[in-house]
KEKEVO-202414 format. One record per residue (C-alpha): residue in one letter; x, y negated, z negated. Coordinates in steps of 0.25 Angstrom, whole numbers, plus 5000, padded with zeros to 4 digits. Example, Ala and Ser with C-alpha at 12.3 -4.5 7.8 and 13.67 -1.06 7.14 Angstrom:
// residues 2
a504950184969
s505550044971
END
This chain:
// residues 536
m517149664938
n516749804932
n515349784925
n515749874914
e517049804910
t517249674903
a518249594912
e519249504905
f519849374908
d520649274900
y519649164904
v518149174908
i517549044913
v516049034914
g515648944925
a516348904938
g515948754938
s516748624937
a517448674924
g517548824927
c518248814940
v519348724934
l519548824923
a519648944932
n520648874940
r521548814929
l521448944920
s521849034931
a522948944937
d524149004930
g523749154932
k523849184917
h522449194914
s521249274920
v520049194922
l518549224926
l517649114931
l516149144931
e515149074939
a513649094938
g513449044952
p513949084966
r515249044973
d515248904979
s514948944994
n513748854996
i514148755007
w513448645000
i514348654988
h515448604997
v514748485004
p514748364994
i513248324997
g512948474995
y512648444980
g511248404985
k511048534992
l511548614979
f510648534969
k509548644969
e510348754975
k510048874965
a511248954970
v512248854965
n511448774954
w510948814941
m509748714943
y509448684929
q508348594924
t508248514911
e507048534902
p506048414903
e506848294900
p506048194890
g506848074895
l506448104910
n504948114909
g505048264906
r505748294919
q506648414920
v508048374926
f508648474936
q510048504932
p510948564944
r512148644939
g513148714948
k513048864948
v514148904958
l515648904958
g516048754955
g514748744947
s514248604947
s515448554954
s514948634966
i513548564966
n513748424960
g513848284966
l515348284967
l515648154960
y517048144953
v516748054941
r517548084928
g516847984919
q517447874910
h518747874903
e517947834891
d517147964892
y518348054889
d518847954878
r517447974871
w517648124872
r518948104864
q518348014854
r517248114851
g518348204846
n518748274859
a520248264858
g520948274872
w519748234880
g519948084881
y520148014895
d521648024894
d521548174891
v520648214902
l521148124913
p522348214916
y521348324919
f520448244928
k521748214936
k522248364935
a520948404942
e520848304952
n521348294966
q521048144969
q520848104983
r521447964980
g522648024974
e523248024960
n523247914950
e523047884935
f521647934935
h521748044946
g522448174950
a522748214964
g523148364963
g522048434956
p521048534961
l519848434961
p519748344974
v519148204971
s518848124983
d518248004988
w516948034996
r516948045011
h515747965017
d515647815020
d514347775014
p513947625015
l512947645004
s513847694994
e514847584997
a513747484995
f513347534982
v514747514977
k514747374982
a513447344976
a513947394962
v515147304963
e514147184967
a513447224954
g514647194946
l515347334945
p516747344948
f517147434960
n517747564955
p518647644965
d518747764955
f517747804945
n518747894939
g519847794937
a520147684927
t518747654924
q517347704929
e516547584929
g516147524943
a515647564957
g516347644967
f516347784974
f516347914968
q517348024971
t516948164972
t517448304970
t517648334985
r518748374994
r518748315008
g517248315008
r516948445001
r516548464987
a517648504978
s516948584967
s517748644955
a517648774963
f518248714975
s519348634967
y519648734956
l519148874959
r519448884974
p520948874972
a520948974960
k520049084965
s521049174971
r521849184958
g521949324953
n521649284938
l520349204942
s519049284944
i517749204948
e516449274947
t515149204952
d513749234950
a514149264935
l513149204925
a513749204911
q512849264901
r513549244887
i514849244880
l515149354871
f515949334858
e516749404848
g516449334836
r516649184840
r517549214851
a517049214866
q517449354871
s516749384884
l515649334893
e514449404900
y514049364914
k513049414924
q513449424938
r512549484949
g511649554939
q512849614931
l513249574917
r514749564916
r515649534904
v517049464904
r517949444893
a518849324891
r520149354885
r520449204882
e519249114884
i517849104890
l517648964896
v516248914898
s516148814910
s514648834914
g514248684913
a513448604903
y512248694904
n512748834906
s513948824896
p513048794884
q512048894889
l513149004889
l513648974875
q512248974870
l511949104877
s513249164871
g512849124856
v513548994855
g512548874853
p511448824844
a511148944835
d509548924835
l509548914850
l510349044852
k509549124842
s508249084848
h508749154861
g509249274853
i510749244855
d511749274844
v512349154839
v513949154841
l514049014837
d513048914832
a513448794841
p512348694842
g513148604851
v513048704863
g512048644873
s511948514865
d512348374869
l511948394884
q512148274892
d511948234906
h511948114916
l510548064920
q510447984933
v509347894938
r509347864953
i508947744961
v508547774976
m508747664986
r508147655000
c509247625010
s509047535021
q509947605031
p509947745035
i511347775029
t511047875018
l511148025016
n509648025017
d509747975031
v510848075035
v510048195029
r508748145036
n509448135050
p509748275056
v510848215065
r511548135053
r511348265045
v512148345055
l513148245057
a513348235042
g513548385041
i514548375053
q515348265046
w515448345033
a515848475040
a516948405049
l517448295041
r516948315026
k516348175027
g515048105027
p513748115020
l513948255015
t515048215006
i514148124998
a514248164983
a513248134972
g513747994972
t514547914982
s514747784975
g514347744961
a514547654949
f514747654934
f514347544926
k513847504911
t512447464908
s512947384897
p514147294895
r514247354881
l514647494887
a516147534887
s515947604900
p514947634911
d513647704907
i513047714921
q513547794934
i512847764947
h512847864958
f512647814972
i512247904984
p511847874998
f510547954998
s509347974990
t508348084985
d507248094975
k508048204968
m509448254969
g509448384978
e508148344985
e507948284999
l508448155002
h507448035004
p506848015017
f507347875017
s508747815017
g509147805002
f510247804992
t510347824977
a511047764965
s510847834952
v511147784938
c511847884928
q512047854913
l513447904910
r513347934895
p511947974891
e511647984876
s510548084879
r510848234875
g510248364878
t510348514876
l510648644883
r509948764878
i509848904883
r508348954885
s508649094882
a509749204881
d509649224896
p510949164903
a510149154916
q509049054910
p509348904912
p509648834899
e508748724893
i509248584897
r508848464890
i509648334893
n508748224887
y509048124897
l508747974893
a508548014878
t509147894873
e508947744875
t510447724879
d510247824891
r508847754895
r509447614894
a510647654903
f509747704914
i508947574914
d510147484914
g510847574924
i509747574934
r509647424933
m511147404936
l511047504947
r509847424954
d510747304953
i511847374960
l510847424971
a510347284973
k511647224976
p512047164990
a512947284994
l511747374995
k510747275001
p510947325015
y510647465011
s509547455000
a508147455005
d507447474992
e507447554979
v506647684981
y506647724966
p506547684955
g506047564964
a505747414962
k504647434952
v505547504942
v506047384935
s505847384920
d506647464910
d505447554907
d505247584922
i506747614924
l506747714913
a505547774918
f506147794931
c507447854924
r506547954917
q505747984930
t506948014939
g508248024931
s509048154933
t510348214930
v511748184936
y512048324933
h513048304922
p512648394910
t513748394899
s514048414884
t513248544880
c514548604875
r515148474870
m516648464866
g516848404852
n517148424837
d515748394831
p514848514827
l514048514840
a515248514849
v515348644857
v516848644861
d518148584856
q519148494863
r519748624870
l518348654874
r518248784865
v516848814860
r516948774845
g516748894836
i517048994847
e518349054852
g518749084867
l517648994873
r517748864879
v516748774887
i517248694898
d516348604907
a515448484905
s514748544893
v515948514884
m515948364887
p515748284874
d514848194881
l514448154896
m515548084903
s515247964912
g515248014926
n515048154933
t515448274925
n516148364936
a517548294935
p517548294919
v517148444919
i518348474928
m519248394919
i518748464907
a519048604913
e520448554917
k520748514903
a520048644898
s520948724907
d522248664901
m521648684886
i521348834889
l522648864895
e523348794883
d522548874873
a522949004881
r524448984878
END
């Protein structure tokens, strides 16, 4: 691209993550529109991106990870919480824990009830199905011909099976499909993998489309700001290998940079809270106080158990022979311990019978560590974590300066409400009840932490404050809605601006009850149809 010329495309997509790759595929499919996809990070060539267990290796890999930190969190004893986000083709779908969990039917009906017509469960289900290539085949809830492989995991693990049996012994129903008729119960997670390899959105959507003549993909391209003619988004500046470039969008600029980088780009471009923008010397295009507000995330608190048998991933990693054998097993068969996702089995349950649907998700994994991304424990261990599905706590995302390379200020305000605190206390008690059931007795030596001395509500809450961390699901910073703080409308167009949409987890009206990757892909599938309809 000539530095002195402004290139032109029909659509400019900012961010090649879970949503951006979907948009690039769908908008370029009929050959009628020229599309430019910009990604701040590199191509997805790192081998650990494609090995499922590789998320542990990529957790603190600067080359493919923004590696953000929150500000000190008051509800977590002033600790900063590490926030890994994908900075690579595929975005966070290239470094995440691979779980395919859509959330509850009620989540989407709640979105609709909040005034977002067209976003109820019956409205979004066709897009989940359109995206999906379900290993188990097509049925009322699943599709089989889409780009995104959804698979059962490929490793026989007695611990993961014992957890499900223990949860059933504790009174939960066995649930063969968390994405089917209902979410409640215990069972095994499905993953976005294809025959034992990660199926990121770059693999699933971008790879089949990248040879199209009307699709251009630029990596190492950091968006600087959107430029406007009046209130119409006209072009975008980005920096690539030290060069400042400009591209013009004939139809629309589509911001798909995620719950942190999308509001950051809007604020850098003059769309956001006026006082904030003025304080950094940015001309205000639109005073939009909702940009960067309503930040939500899932918190998790982990219970670590010592295993009485040497059958955990800790044991595999510590033994050179078993480690090599696991590598050979994956290389030859795409099976074994290296296919372990960030949850093998799990459960969804209510902490109170008064609740209409589960408010807790349990992730079970057959290994243990002090912190995710660090060395596994030197003993045989396994982990079960409590995640509150619908937190009331809200935070903010704010730029620190007018420099696009400066990380934004992230405040999530974990555990800010009594509802959130109570959910974790009750959730940990219920998880402990599951872990004490007969099915896990042959494997459980003792509870390493919080440990037997942590019993009272106050002690459990103190443990949550001391150790709680993110499950990596930030959302809602460019929230969809009709109220004054809503950033985008039901067609994901930025309210008060022409030619600009936001399409990613930031538009969720509130946090859904599960893992965010599948819903983001659904949002981008639905958005693609709306964009093409509006182009007619």
